[in-house]
C-alpha positions as CSV (number, residue, x, y, z in Angstrom):
1,M,-6.6,-37.8,-43.6
2,S,-7.1,-40.6,-41.0
3,E,-4.0,-42.9,-40.9
4,V,-0.6,-41.1,-41.3
5,V,2.1,-43.3,-42.7
6,V,5.7,-42.3,-42.0
7,A,8.8,-44.1,-43.3
8,V,11.6,-44.1,-40.7
9,D,15.3,-44.7,-41.2
10,A,16.1,-47.5,-38.7
11,V,19.9,-47.0,-38.9
12,G,20.0,-43.2,-38.9
13,G,22.0,-41.3,-36.3
14,D,25.0,-42.1,-34.2
15,T,23.3,-44.9,-32.2
16,G,20.9,-46.3,-34.8
17,I,18.2,-48.7,-33.9
18,S,19.0,-48.6,-30.2
19,V,17.3,-45.2,-30.1
20,V,15.3,-45.2,-33.3
21,G,13.4,-48.3,-32.3
22,P,12.2,-47.1,-28.9
23,G,11.6,-43.6,-30.4
24,C,9.2,-45.2,-33.0
25,L,7.3,-47.0,-30.2
26,A,7.1,-43.8,-28.2
27,A,5.7,-42.0,-31.2
28,L,3.1,-44.7,-31.8
29,A,2.0,-44.5,-28.2
30,E,1.3,-40.7,-28.6
31,H,-0.3,-40.8,-32.1
32,P,-3.1,-43.4,-32.4
33,E,-3.4,-42.9,-36.2
34,L,0.3,-43.3,-37.0
35,R,1.8,-46.2,-38.9
36,I,5.5,-46.6,-39.3
37,L,7.4,-48.2,-42.2
38,L,10.7,-49.0,-40.6
39,C,13.5,-49.2,-43.2
40,G,16.7,-51.0,-42.5
41,P,18.5,-54.3,-42.2
42,Q,15.9,-57.2,-42.1
43,E,16.9,-58.5,-38.6
44,L,16.6,-55.1,-37.0
45,V,13.3,-53.9,-38.5
46,E,11.5,-57.3,-38.2
47,A,12.2,-57.3,-34.5
48,Y,10.2,-54.1,-34.0
49,A,7.5,-55.2,-36.4
50,E,6.9,-58.1,-34.1
51,V,6.5,-55.7,-31.1
52,D,3.8,-53.4,-32.5
53,D,1.4,-54.3,-35.4
54,R,1.6,-50.6,-36.5
55,V,5.2,-51.1,-37.5
56,D,5.8,-52.6,-41.0
57,A,9.3,-53.9,-41.7
58,I,10.9,-52.7,-44.9
59,A,14.1,-54.7,-45.4
60,C,17.0,-52.8,-47.0
61,T,20.3,-54.3,-47.9
62,E,22.4,-51.1,-47.9
63,V,23.3,-48.3,-45.5
64,I,24.6,-44.8,-46.4
65,E,27.4,-44.0,-43.9
66,M,28.0,-40.5,-42.6
67,G,31.3,-40.0,-44.4
68,E,30.1,-41.0,-47.9
69,H,29.6,-38.4,-50.6
70,P,25.9,-37.8,-50.4
71,A,24.8,-37.6,-54.1
72,Q,27.1,-40.4,-55.2
73,A,25.9,-42.6,-52.3
74,V,22.2,-41.9,-53.2
75,R,22.8,-42.8,-56.8
76,K,24.9,-45.9,-56.0
77,K,23.0,-47.4,-53.0
78,K,19.5,-47.6,-54.3
79,D,18.5,-50.2,-51.6
80,S,19.8,-48.0,-48.7
81,S,17.4,-47.1,-45.9
82,I,17.4,-43.4,-46.9
83,V,16.8,-44.0,-50.6
84,V,14.1,-46.6,-49.9
85,G,12.4,-44.3,-47.4
86,C,12.2,-41.4,-49.9
87,R,11.1,-43.8,-52.7
88,L,8.2,-44.9,-50.5
89,V,7.0,-41.3,-50.3
90,K,7.5,-40.9,-54.1
91,E,5.4,-44.0,-54.7
92,G,2.7,-42.9,-52.3
93,R,3.1,-45.8,-49.9
94,A,4.3,-43.4,-47.2
95,H,3.2,-39.8,-46.6
96,G,6.5,-38.7,-45.1
97,F,10.0,-39.8,-44.3
98,F,12.2,-39.2,-41.2
99,S,15.9,-39.9,-40.8
100,A,18.6,-38.9,-38.3
101,G,21.2,-40.2,-40.8
102,S,23.4,-38.3,-43.2
103,T,22.0,-34.9,-43.7
104,G,23.6,-34.6,-47.1
105,A,22.2,-38.0,-48.2
106,C,18.7,-37.0,-47.0
107,L,18.9,-33.8,-49.0
108,A,20.1,-35.6,-52.1
109,A,17.5,-38.3,-51.8
110,G,14.7,-35.9,-51.0
111,T,15.6,-33.9,-54.2
112,L,16.6,-36.7,-56.5
113,V,14.2,-39.5,-55.4
114,T,11.2,-37.8,-53.8
115,G,11.4,-34.9,-56.3
116,R,10.8,-31.2,-56.1
117,I,7.5,-29.5,-56.1
118,K,6.9,-27.9,-59.6
119,G,8.1,-24.3,-59.6
120,V,10.5,-24.7,-56.6
121,K,14.0,-23.6,-57.7
122,R,15.8,-25.1,-54.7
123,P,14.4,-27.0,-51.7
124,A,15.6,-25.6,-48.4
125,M,15.9,-26.8,-44.9
126,A,14.0,-25.0,-42.2
127,T,14.6,-25.5,-38.6
128,I,12.6,-24.4,-35.6
129,I,14.9,-22.4,-33.3
130,P,13.8,-23.1,-29.7
131,S,13.7,-20.1,-27.5
132,P,12.7,-19.3,-23.9
133,V,10.8,-16.4,-25.4
134,R,9.1,-18.1,-28.3
135,P,10.3,-20.4,-31.1
136,V,11.1,-19.0,-34.6
137,I,11.9,-20.6,-37.9
138,L,15.3,-20.2,-39.7
139,C,15.5,-21.1,-43.4
140,D,17.8,-22.2,-45.1
141,V,20.1,-24.0,-42.6
142,G,22.4,-26.0,-45.0
143,A,20.7,-27.2,-48.1
144,N,22.0,-24.3,-50.3
145,A,25.4,-23.0,-49.3
146,D,25.6,-21.1,-52.5
147,C,22.4,-19.1,-53.2
148,K,21.0,-16.6,-55.6
149,P,19.0,-13.7,-54.1
150,E,15.8,-14.8,-55.7
151,Y,16.0,-18.2,-54.0
152,L,15.3,-16.4,-50.7
153,V,11.9,-15.3,-51.9
154,Q,10.8,-18.9,-52.2
155,F,12.5,-19.7,-48.9
156,A,10.4,-17.0,-47.2
157,Q,7.2,-18.3,-48.9
158,M,7.8,-21.9,-47.9
159,A,9.0,-21.2,-44.4
160,S,6.0,-18.9,-43.8
161,I,3.6,-21.8,-44.5
162,Y,5.6,-24.0,-42.1
163,A,5.4,-21.3,-39.4
164,E,1.7,-20.8,-39.9
165,K,1.0,-24.5,-39.7
166,L,3.5,-25.8,-37.2
167,L,3.8,-22.8,-34.9
168,D,0.3,-21.5,-35.4
169,R,1.4,-18.1,-36.6
170,P,-1.1,-16.5,-39.0
171,N,0.5,-14.2,-41.5
172,P,4.0,-14.7,-39.9
173,S,6.5,-11.8,-40.1
174,V,9.6,-12.5,-42.2
175,A,13.1,-11.0,-41.7
176,L,16.3,-11.3,-43.6
177,L,19.1,-12.5,-41.4
178,N,21.7,-9.7,-41.8
179,I,24.5,-7.8,-40.0
180,G,22.4,-4.7,-39.4
181,S,18.8,-3.6,-39.4
182,E,19.2,-0.8,-42.0
183,E,18.1,-1.5,-45.6
184,A,21.6,-0.8,-47.0
185,K,23.4,-3.1,-44.7
186,G,25.2,-6.3,-45.7
187,S,26.8,-7.8,-48.8
188,T,25.6,-7.2,-52.3
189,F,23.8,-10.5,-52.1
190,A,22.0,-9.4,-48.9
191,Q,21.0,-6.1,-50.4
192,E,19.7,-7.7,-53.6
193,A,17.8,-10.3,-51.5
194,Y,16.3,-7.5,-49.4
195,A,15.0,-5.7,-52.5
196,L,13.4,-8.9,-53.8
197,L,11.8,-9.8,-50.5
198,K,10.4,-6.3,-50.0
199,K,8.8,-6.5,-53.5
200,N,7.5,-10.1,-53.4
201,V,6.8,-11.0,-49.8
202,P,4.0,-8.9,-48.2
203,S,4.9,-10.0,-44.6
204,F,8.6,-9.0,-45.0
205,V,9.6,-6.6,-42.2
206,G,13.2,-5.9,-43.1
207,N,16.5,-7.1,-41.7
208,G,16.9,-9.1,-38.6
209,E,20.2,-9.5,-36.7
210,G,21.6,-12.6,-35.0
211,S,20.6,-11.2,-31.7
212,D,17.0,-11.2,-32.8
213,L,16.8,-15.0,-33.2
214,L,16.6,-16.1,-29.6
215,A,14.8,-13.0,-28.7
216,G,12.0,-14.2,-31.1
217,R,11.5,-10.8,-32.6
218,Y,10.2,-12.2,-35.9
219,D,8.5,-15.4,-36.9
220,V,10.7,-16.4,-39.9
221,F,14.3,-15.6,-40.6
222,V,15.6,-16.3,-44.1
223,S,19.2,-16.8,-45.1
224,D,21.5,-18.5,-47.5
225,G,22.3,-22.1,-46.2
226,F,25.9,-21.3,-45.3
227,T,25.0,-18.4,-43.0
228,G,22.0,-20.2,-41.6
229,N,23.9,-23.3,-40.8
230,V,26.6,-21.4,-38.9
231,A,23.9,-19.5,-36.9
232,V,22.0,-22.6,-35.8
233,K,25.1,-24.5,-34.9
234,V,26.4,-21.6,-32.8
235,I,23.1,-21.4,-31.0
236,E,23.0,-25.2,-30.3
237,A,26.6,-25.3,-29.2
238,T,26.2,-22.3,-26.9
239,A,23.2,-23.8,-25.2
240,K,25.1,-27.1,-24.7
241,E,28.3,-25.5,-23.4
242,L,26.4,-23.1,-21.1
243,F,24.4,-25.8,-19.4
244,G,27.6,-27.9,-19.1
245,A,29.4,-24.9,-17.4
246,M,26.4,-24.4,-15.1
247,K,26.5,-28.0,-14.1
248,G,30.1,-27.6,-13.1
249,V,29.4,-24.5,-11.0
250,F,26.6,-26.3,-9.1
251,K,28.8,-29.2,-8.3
252,R,31.6,-27.0,-6.9
253,N,30.7,-27.3,-3.2
254,V,28.0,-28.1,-0.8
255,A,26.4,-24.6,-1.0
256,T,26.2,-24.6,-4.8
257,T,24.8,-28.2,-4.8
258,L,22.0,-27.1,-2.4
259,A,21.3,-24.1,-4.6
260,A,21.1,-26.5,-7.6
261,G,18.5,-28.5,-5.7
262,V,16.3,-25.4,-5.2
263,L,16.7,-24.3,-8.9
264,K,16.4,-27.8,-10.4
265,G,12.9,-27.6,-11.7
266,G,13.3,-24.2,-13.3
267,L,16.6,-25.1,-14.9
268,Y,15.1,-28.2,-16.4
269,E,12.2,-26.1,-17.8
270,L,14.7,-23.7,-19.3
271,K,16.8,-26.5,-20.8
272,D,13.7,-28.1,-22.4
273,S,12.6,-24.7,-23.8
274,I,15.8,-24.3,-25.8
275,S,16.4,-28.0,-26.7
276,P,16.3,-29.0,-30.4
277,D,14.9,-32.3,-29.2
278,S,11.6,-30.6,-28.7
279,Y,10.9,-30.8,-32.5
280,G,13.3,-33.5,-33.5
281,G,14.2,-32.5,-37.0
282,A,14.3,-30.0,-39.8
283,P,12.0,-30.3,-42.9
284,L,13.3,-30.2,-46.4
285,L,10.8,-27.7,-47.8
286,G,10.0,-27.8,-51.5
287,V,10.0,-31.5,-52.0
288,A,6.9,-33.4,-53.0
289,G,6.2,-34.9,-49.5
290,A,7.3,-34.5,-46.0
291,V,11.1,-35.2,-45.6
292,I,12.4,-34.4,-42.1
293,V,16.0,-34.7,-41.1
294,G,17.0,-35.2,-37.4
295,H,20.3,-34.7,-35.6
296,G,22.9,-37.4,-35.8
297,S,23.1,-37.3,-32.0
298,S,19.4,-37.7,-31.6
299,N,18.2,-39.5,-28.5
300,E,15.0,-41.4,-28.1
301,T,13.0,-38.2,-27.3
302,A,14.3,-36.5,-30.4
303,I,13.5,-39.5,-32.6
304,K,10.0,-39.6,-31.2
305,N,9.4,-35.9,-31.7
306,G,11.0,-36.0,-35.2
307,I,8.5,-38.7,-36.3
308,L,5.6,-36.8,-34.7
309,T,6.8,-33.6,-36.5
310,T,6.8,-35.5,-39.8
311,A,3.3,-36.7,-39.1
312,R,2.1,-33.3,-38.2
313,T,3.7,-31.8,-41.3
314,V,1.8,-34.3,-43.4
315,S,-1.5,-33.7,-41.6
316,M,-1.2,-30.0,-42.0
317,G,-0.7,-30.3,-45.7
318,V,2.5,-28.2,-45.8
319,S,3.7,-29.6,-49.1
320,E,0.3,-29.1,-50.8
321,L,0.2,-25.5,-49.6
322,I,3.7,-24.9,-50.9
323,A,2.7,-26.3,-54.3
324,Q,-0.3,-23.9,-54.3
325,T,1.7,-20.9,-53.2
326,V,5.1,-21.0,-54.8
327,R,5.3,-20.0,-58.4
328,P,8.3,-20.2,-60.8
């Protein structure tokens, strides 16, 4: 593939076009074969189309707000930026779609508009957990709060492909996120999932605990969406609060301020190594195309990286490999 076309939600996120627009331009500057279809209100998207000839304006008359019911909004607002972006992928005009808007609406549009890959029971969200040791993938992180044990087999298969292509991990190890390492640990759901993973996923290594995530002990962790979402939000919030507390300590007096100056470079490196902005978004695995969902609080860097992650997911053929691998 030469040119990679990514549809982008211009009004996604807490600050909308003010960070999405610059993020698009930054992504274009780093990826010479990237073209962006910027979806949103006409006056906003046309302004950026005039700045760079690799931005095409896709005017939309509706916006799905964060507080709306996702599935209802997707069905009702067919000319919203999220629905239009997913439809562009469905129609083949775009290879992938990125949005930092309503996660629920992106999940609904990805499933209802873009469509599932044949054989995939439930699409799942996979996120790369940044770690100072090494990044790992956690799947599912919110698409399926209620799961059947057999869903986790497909989650493992899909997330393994993503890990192999995006993290360059051949034959990635897969662990079930659980409350203990022993086979008999956990709920009935976890025990049944363990048995199915052991039988159907050759690279399954057993249970992994919460403490194993940031330690990077396994390449892929699988979970129901409820547990996975709680885990990833705890990690993100802990990192944010920890660095906020450290900042307060370093501002306490002259001596700590001087110490901060000495440690500044290393602290920035550490912060970057655990920042979710490094990848910019979580893919909805199992849909027929690349659909990547970013944080609502995404800044310009996160938007740029989310778009680049979408382009890379497309170039690596992740959806095509999932279609070849996953069976009903």
